[in-house]
C-alpha positions as CSV (number, residue, x, y, z in Angstrom):
1,X,100.3,103.6,57.4
2,X,99.7,107.2,57.9
3,X,99.4,109.0,54.6
4,X,101.4,112.0,53.7
5,X,98.3,113.9,52.8
6,X,97.1,114.0,56.4
7,X,100.0,116.3,57.1
8,X,99.5,118.6,54.1
9,X,98.4,121.7,56.1
10,X,101.2,121.7,58.6
11,X,103.7,120.7,55.9
12,X,102.9,123.9,54.1
13,X,103.3,125.9,57.4
14,X,106.6,124.2,58.1
15,X,107.8,124.6,54.6
16,X,107.2,128.4,54.7
17,X,108.9,128.7,58.1
18,X,111.7,126.5,56.8
19,X,112.3,128.7,53.7
20,X,112.5,131.7,56.0
21,X,115.1,129.9,58.2
22,X,117.1,129.0,55.1
23,X,117.1,132.6,54.0
24,X,118.7,133.6,57.3
25,X,121.5,131.0,57.0
26,X,124.8,131.6,55.3
27,X,124.7,130.1,51.8
28,X,127.4,127.5,52.5
29,X,125.3,125.9,55.2
30,X,122.1,125.5,53.1
31,X,121.6,121.7,52.8
32,X,124.1,120.8,55.5
33,X,123.0,118.3,58.1
34,X,123.1,119.5,61.6
35,X,122.6,116.0,63.1
36,X,123.9,113.1,61.1
37,X,127.7,112.6,60.8
38,X,129.2,110.6,57.9
39,X,132.5,108.9,58.7
40,X,134.9,106.6,57.0
41,X,135.0,103.1,58.6
42,X,137.7,101.5,56.4
43,X,140.5,103.9,57.0
44,X,143.2,101.2,56.9
45,X,146.5,101.2,58.7
46,X,147.6,104.4,57.0
47,X,144.3,106.2,57.4
48,X,143.8,106.7,53.6
49,X,141.2,104.1,53.0
50,X,141.1,100.4,51.9
51,X,143.4,99.4,49.0
52,X,140.7,97.1,47.6
53,X,137.0,97.1,47.3
54,X,134.6,96.7,50.2
55,X,131.7,94.2,50.1
56,X,128.8,93.8,52.4
57,X,125.5,91.9,52.7
58,X,122.2,93.6,52.1
59,X,120.9,93.3,55.6
60,X,121.9,92.7,59.3
61,X,125.4,94.0,58.9
62,X,125.1,96.3,61.9
63,X,124.6,95.7,65.6
64,X,121.3,97.0,66.9
65,X,122.9,100.2,68.3
66,X,125.0,100.8,65.2
67,X,128.3,100.3,67.1
68,X,129.7,97.3,65.2
69,X,129.6,96.7,61.5
70,X,130.8,93.8,59.4
71,X,132.0,93.5,55.8
72,X,134.5,91.7,53.6
73,X,137.4,92.7,51.4
74,X,140.6,91.7,49.7
75,X,142.2,94.8,51.1
76,X,145.6,94.2,52.7
77,X,145.9,97.4,54.8
78,X,142.9,97.1,57.1
79,X,144.7,95.3,59.9
80,X,148.3,94.7,60.8
81,X,150.0,91.3,60.3
82,X,150.3,89.0,57.3
83,X,147.9,89.0,54.4
84,X,147.1,86.6,51.5
85,X,145.0,88.8,49.2
86,X,141.9,86.5,49.7
87,X,138.5,87.9,50.6
88,X,138.3,88.2,54.4
89,X,135.6,89.2,56.9
90,X,136.2,92.1,59.2
91,X,134.3,93.8,62.1
92,X,134.7,97.5,62.9
93,X,133.8,99.0,66.3
94,X,132.7,102.6,66.1
95,X,133.6,103.3,69.7
96,X,137.0,101.8,69.9
97,X,137.7,102.7,66.2
98,X,139.4,99.3,65.8
99,X,139.0,96.8,62.9
100,X,139.2,93.1,63.7
101,X,139.9,90.2,61.4
102,X,137.0,87.8,61.9
103,X,137.9,85.1,59.3
104,X,141.1,84.1,61.0
105,X,143.0,80.9,61.6
106,X,144.2,79.5,64.9
107,X,147.3,81.6,64.8
108,X,145.3,84.8,64.2
109,X,146.2,85.1,60.5
110,X,143.8,85.3,57.6
111,X,141.9,82.2,56.5
112,X,143.3,80.2,53.7
113,X,140.2,80.6,51.5
114,X,137.7,83.3,50.6
115,X,135.2,84.5,53.3
116,X,132.3,86.8,52.6
117,X,128.6,87.8,53.1
118,X,128.9,88.4,56.8
119,X,126.0,89.3,59.1
120,X,126.0,90.1,62.8
121,X,123.6,89.5,65.7
122,X,121.8,92.5,67.1
123,X,123.7,92.3,70.4
124,X,127.0,92.8,68.4
125,X,128.4,89.5,69.6
126,X,128.1,86.9,66.8
127,X,129.2,87.1,63.2
128,X,128.2,84.5,60.7
129,X,129.6,84.2,57.2
130,X,130.3,81.9,54.3
131,X,133.8,80.6,53.8
132,X,135.8,78.2,51.6
133,X,138.8,78.4,54.1
134,X,139.6,75.1,55.9
135,X,141.4,76.7,58.8
136,X,138.9,79.2,60.3
137,X,137.2,76.7,62.5
138,X,138.2,73.5,64.2
139,X,137.8,70.3,62.2
140,X,137.2,71.8,58.8
141,X,139.8,69.8,57.1
142,X,138.2,66.5,58.0
143,X,134.8,68.0,57.6
144,X,135.6,68.8,53.9
145,X,137.4,65.5,53.2
146,X,136.0,64.0,50.0
147,X,133.9,67.1,49.2
148,X,134.1,68.9,45.9
149,X,136.0,72.2,45.9
150,X,135.1,74.8,46.9
151,X,133.9,73.3,50.2
152,X,131.8,76.2,51.3
153,X,130.7,76.3,55.0
154,X,128.8,78.6,57.2
155,X,130.9,79.8,60.1
156,X,130.0,81.6,63.4
157,X,132.5,83.7,65.3
158,X,132.0,85.0,68.8
159,X,133.6,88.5,69.0
160,X,133.8,88.2,72.8
161,X,135.1,84.7,73.5
162,X,136.8,84.4,70.0
163,X,135.2,80.9,69.7
164,X,134.5,79.8,66.2
165,X,132.3,76.9,65.0
166,X,130.7,75.4,61.9
167,X,126.9,76.0,61.5
168,X,126.0,74.0,58.4
169,X,125.3,70.6,60.0
170,X,122.2,68.5,60.6
171,X,121.0,66.9,63.8
172,X,123.4,64.0,63.3
173,X,126.4,66.4,62.8
174,X,126.4,65.6,59.1
175,X,127.6,68.4,56.8
176,X,124.9,70.2,54.8
177,X,126.6,71.8,51.7
178,X,126.1,75.5,51.8
179,X,125.3,77.6,48.7
180,X,128.3,79.5,47.5
181,X,127.3,82.6,45.5
182,X,130.3,84.8,46.1
183,X,130.7,88.3,47.7
184,X,127.3,89.6,46.4
185,X,125.4,86.3,47.1
186,X,123.2,84.8,49.6
187,X,124.1,85.7,53.2
188,X,123.4,83.6,56.3
189,X,121.3,85.4,58.8
190,X,121.7,85.3,62.6
191,X,119.0,86.4,65.0
192,X,119.3,88.9,67.8
193,X,120.8,86.7,70.4
194,X,122.5,84.2,68.2
195,X,119.9,81.5,68.8
196,X,118.9,80.9,65.1
197,X,121.0,81.0,61.9
198,X,119.4,80.5,58.5
199,X,121.3,79.7,55.3
200,X,120.7,78.1,51.9
201,X,121.9,74.6,51.1
202,X,122.0,72.5,48.0
203,X,119.7,69.5,47.6
204,X,119.4,66.6,47.3
205,X,120.5,65.8,50.8
206,X,118.9,62.4,50.5
207,X,118.1,60.1,47.6
208,X,114.4,60.8,47.5
209,X,114.8,64.6,47.6
210,X,114.4,66.9,44.5
211,X,116.9,69.6,43.4
212,X,117.0,73.3,44.2
213,X,118.1,75.4,47.2
214,X,116.6,74.5,50.5
215,X,116.3,76.8,53.5
216,X,118.0,75.5,56.7
217,X,117.2,76.9,60.1
218,X,119.8,75.9,62.7
219,X,118.7,76.3,66.4
220,X,121.9,76.6,68.3
221,X,120.2,76.6,71.7
222,X,118.6,73.2,71.1
223,X,121.3,72.0,68.7
224,X,118.6,71.1,66.2
225,X,118.4,71.6,62.4
226,X,115.2,72.2,60.4
227,X,115.2,71.8,56.6
228,X,112.4,73.6,54.7
229,X,111.4,72.6,51.2
230,X,109.1,74.6,49.0
231,X,105.6,73.0,48.4
232,X,103.8,74.5,45.5
233,X,100.0,75.2,45.1
234,X,99.5,71.6,44.0
235,X,101.0,70.4,47.3
236,X,104.0,69.0,45.5
237,X,107.6,69.5,46.6
238,X,109.2,72.1,44.2
239,X,112.5,72.0,42.5
240,X,112.6,75.8,42.5
241,X,114.9,77.5,44.9
242,X,114.6,79.7,48.0
243,X,116.4,83.0,47.4
244,X,117.2,86.0,49.6
245,X,115.8,84.5,52.8
246,X,115.8,86.7,56.0
247,X,114.3,85.7,59.4
248,X,112.8,87.7,62.2
249,X,114.2,87.5,65.8
250,X,111.6,85.0,67.0
251,X,112.5,82.5,64.4
252,X,108.9,82.3,63.3
253,X,108.7,84.5,60.2
254,X,110.9,84.2,57.1
255,X,110.7,86.4,54.0
256,X,112.1,85.0,50.8
257,X,111.7,85.1,47.0
258,X,111.0,82.3,44.6
259,X,109.8,81.7,41.1
260,X,107.6,78.8,42.2
261,X,103.8,79.3,42.4
262,X,103.2,78.7,46.1
263,X,99.9,80.5,46.3
264,X,96.7,80.0,44.3
265,X,96.6,83.7,43.4
266,X,100.2,83.8,42.0
267,X,99.7,83.9,38.3
268,X,102.6,86.0,36.9
269,X,105.2,83.2,36.3
270,X,107.8,85.6,37.8
271,X,109.8,85.6,41.0
272,X,107.6,86.8,43.9
273,X,108.0,87.6,47.6
274,X,106.6,85.2,50.2
275,X,106.3,85.1,53.9
276,X,106.7,81.7,55.6
277,X,105.2,81.2,59.0
278,X,107.2,78.4,60.6
279,X,104.7,78.0,63.4
280,X,101.8,77.0,61.2
281,X,103.8,75.9,58.2
282,X,102.1,78.4,55.8
283,X,103.3,80.6,52.9
284,X,101.7,84.0,52.3
285,X,102.1,85.9,49.0
286,X,103.5,89.3,49.8
287,X,104.0,90.8,46.4
288,X,100.3,90.7,45.6
289,X,99.0,93.6,43.6
290,X,95.8,95.6,43.2
291,X,94.3,92.6,41.3
292,X,95.6,90.1,43.8
293,X,98.9,89.3,42.2
294,X,102.0,91.2,41.1
295,X,102.4,91.9,37.4
296,X,106.2,91.3,37.2
297,X,109.2,90.1,39.2
298,X,109.9,90.9,42.8
299,X,113.0,90.0,44.7
300,X,115.5,90.7,47.6
301,X,113.1,90.9,50.6
302,X,114.2,91.9,54.1
303,X,111.9,91.3,57.1
304,X,112.1,93.6,60.1
305,X,113.3,91.9,63.2
306,X,109.9,92.2,64.9
307,X,108.4,90.3,61.9
308,X,105.8,92.9,61.0
309,X,107.2,94.5,57.9
310,X,108.9,93.3,54.7
311,X,110.7,95.6,52.3
312,X,111.5,94.4,48.8
313,X,112.2,95.6,45.2
314,X,110.0,95.0,42.2
315,X,109.4,96.0,38.6
316,X,105.6,95.3,39.0
317,X,103.4,98.3,38.2
318,X,100.3,97.2,39.9
319,X,101.4,96.8,43.6
320,X,100.2,100.3,44.5
321,X,98.1,102.9,42.7
322,X,100.8,105.6,42.8
323,X,103.5,103.5,41.0
324,X,103.6,104.7,37.4
325,X,107.2,105.2,36.6
326,X,108.0,101.9,34.9
327,X,111.1,101.4,37.0
328,X,112.4,99.0,39.6
329,X,110.9,100.4,42.9
330,X,111.1,99.7,46.6
331,X,107.9,98.5,48.4
332,X,106.9,98.0,52.0
333,X,104.5,95.3,53.1
334,X,102.7,95.6,56.5
335,X,101.9,92.0,57.7
336,X,99.3,93.1,60.3
337,X,97.5,95.6,58.1
338,X,98.1,93.7,54.9
339,X,99.0,96.9,53.0
340,X,101.7,97.8,50.5
341,X,103.4,101.2,50.3
342,X,105.6,102.7,47.6
343,X,108.8,103.7,49.3
344,X,111.0,105.0,46.4
345,X,109.3,108.3,46.1
346,X,110.0,111.9,47.0
347,X,108.6,113.5,50.1
348,X,106.1,115.3,47.9
349,X,104.9,111.9,46.6
350,X,106.5,111.8,43.1
351,X,107.8,108.3,42.2
352,X,111.5,107.8,41.5
353,X,112.5,108.6,38.0
354,X,115.1,105.8,37.8
355,X,115.7,102.3,39.3
356,X,115.9,101.7,43.1
357,X,117.3,98.6,44.7
358,X,119.0,96.9,47.7
359,X,116.6,98.0,50.5
360,X,117.0,97.3,54.3
361,X,114.7,98.0,57.2
362,X,115.2,98.8,60.9
363,X,113.9,96.6,63.7
364,X,110.3,98.0,64.1
365,X,109.8,99.1,60.5
366,X,109.9,102.9,61.0
367,X,112.8,103.4,58.6
368,X,113.8,102.0,55.2
369,X,117.1,102.6,53.5
370,X,117.8,101.8,49.8
371,X,120.0,102.8,46.9
372,X,118.6,104.6,43.8
373,X,119.8,106.2,40.6
374,X,116.8,108.5,40.6
375,X,117.7,112.2,40.5
376,X,114.3,113.5,41.9
377,X,114.0,111.9,45.3
378,X,115.3,115.0,47.2
379,X,116.0,118.7,46.4
380,X,118.3,119.8,44.9
381,X,118.3,116.9,42.4
382,X,121.1,114.4,42.7
383,X,123.4,112.6,40.3
384,X,125.0,109.2,40.5
385,X,123.5,106.3,42.5
386,X,122.9,107.5,46.1
387,X,121.6,106.1,49.4
388,X,118.2,107.3,50.8
389,X,116.3,106.9,54.0
390,X,112.4,106.8,54.1
391,X,110.4,107.5,57.2
392,X,107.5,105.1,56.9
393,X,105.2,106.9,59.4
394,X,105.5,110.3,57.7
395,X,106.4,109.6,54.1
396,X,109.6,111.6,54.3
397,X,112.6,110.8,52.1
398,X,116.1,112.0,53.0
399,X,119.5,111.7,51.3
400,X,122.0,109.8,53.4
401,X,125.1,109.6,51.1
402,X,126.1,113.2,51.6
403,X,128.8,114.9,53.5
404,X,127.9,115.9,57.0
405,X,130.2,119.0,56.9
406,X,128.5,120.7,54.0
407,X,125.5,118.5,52.9
408,X,126.9,117.9,49.4
409,X,125.9,114.6,47.8
410,X,128.5,112.0,47.2
411,X,130.6,112.7,44.1
412,X,130.5,109.0,43.0
413,X,128.3,105.9,43.4
414,X,127.0,104.7,46.8
415,X,125.0,101.5,47.2
416,X,123.9,98.5,49.3
417,X,123.0,100.3,52.6
418,X,122.3,98.6,55.9
419,X,120.5,100.2,58.9
420,X,120.8,99.4,62.5
421,X,117.7,98.1,64.4
422,X,117.3,101.3,66.4
423,X,117.4,103.3,63.1
424,X,120.3,105.6,64.1
425,X,123.1,104.3,61.9
426,X,123.4,103.5,58.2
427,X,126.5,101.9,56.6
428,X,127.1,101.8,52.8
429,X,129.9,101.2,50.4
430,X,130.8,104.1,48.2
431,X,133.4,105.3,45.7
432,X,132.8,108.9,46.7
433,X,135.8,111.0,48.0
434,X,133.9,113.8,49.6
435,X,131.6,112.1,52.2
436,X,133.8,112.5,55.3
437,X,136.7,114.7,56.5
438,X,139.1,111.8,56.1
439,X,141.3,112.4,53.2
440,X,141.0,109.7,50.5
441,X,143.4,109.6,47.6
442,X,141.7,111.2,44.6
443,X,143.2,108.6,42.2
444,X,141.8,105.5,44.1
445,X,139.1,103.6,42.3
446,X,138.3,101.3,45.3
447,X,135.1,101.5,47.3
448,X,135.1,102.2,51.0
449,X,132.6,101.7,53.8
450,X,131.0,104.8,55.3
451,X,128.7,105.2,58.2
452,X,126.1,107.9,58.7
453,X,125.2,108.2,62.3
454,X,122.2,109.8,64.0
455,X,120.2,109.7,60.8
456,X,116.8,109.2,62.4
457,X,115.1,111.3,65.0
458,X,111.5,111.2,66.3
459,X,110.5,114.4,64.6
460,X,111.2,114.1,60.9
461,X,111.6,117.7,59.6
462,X,114.9,118.7,61.2
463,X,117.0,119.4,58.2
464,X,117.0,122.3,55.8
465,X,116.7,120.0,52.8
466,X,113.6,118.5,54.3
467,X,111.9,121.9,54.1
468,X,112.8,122.2,50.5
469,X,111.4,118.8,49.7
470,X,108.0,119.9,50.9
471,X,107.6,122.7,48.4
């Protein structure tokens, strides 16, 4: 990683020039973004926003170019037609400005059960999600016959052909029970071209298996299924569970969290981040600190689609020398350089003064987005929980959850951001009313989905607030 200190001289020059530029601007434009545009994606049929909360997965909810985003909601005003007030999965197209019901039955209506935690392939074609509905794919009724309710399955929907199929099966077409953790739970992940889908499944599958969640990799091209069990440092199959698993586009590298000691240098007895190399069947401890192991829990990893970077959150205070805030922070692991960088910090290098969480990373690891309650990450200081973007090559932090027309931060909570693989688009749920020019009812308490577009450019210091952050 390039260190921020390397740019100190020209940062000072740019900051001085920037202050001069700001002084020449009308006051109302100071802090406004000249590039990124924040828009409301869940306008609904009447154009006033969703009439129920919006939920989304932590990662892979945007196509690579940022055009299509996926989410779930109980809202009944997002598309026309009948509604049943169940959680349903939707896809929104930024170009056509149309919202499509994904979790639909053969007649085009909403599925009979809850559907949630959707992710989308980078090409914008395939959506995978968890569902308890028995009418969103052919044969689900017989598939769930004799199974305990809810009968949760992993579903893939093709946005082009409209073909829908069940994913959670083994090589013999036998059902693998999918883990159901609700709207904020474990999401199935689909790779760039829809070849691989990963999801968590309950064990035991067979009589000689132990308990816990197991990771399933379904190869749709070969129609094969691989079940991965955790093997601890004593070479014993563990009863601990895989959690928060994400896969790179090649299907080789998988980042996950577990409380099991899989490496000899994992001494903390807390959940840690591991990288699994499916090619050599090896686990690598990612959340290893300055002494060789993390001092506290680490969770919610996301791997970049090129497999070179992992971003995660941790309360450990010994992962980097500049982490001294005693808060939950965001860290970036470089697999090739075997380095860890503190992400939740201001451009001037000051760690976040409050908790940061729910990070995502773009395809080549240049940009990280996350939510934070810290007030000191940008200038002027912020209130509420906001969404931030971090440029990994330059150490620059920017506020994303702000209005594009005047630069004012959101006037309510924003969280759970996702970033497109090209780094140009970020989506996030928010209860703020001032982020876009779309009029939202001031009395609504529901969250909506917003998208900030054109958030990343090659040269980092393009915004007036970036100049302020360097001072």
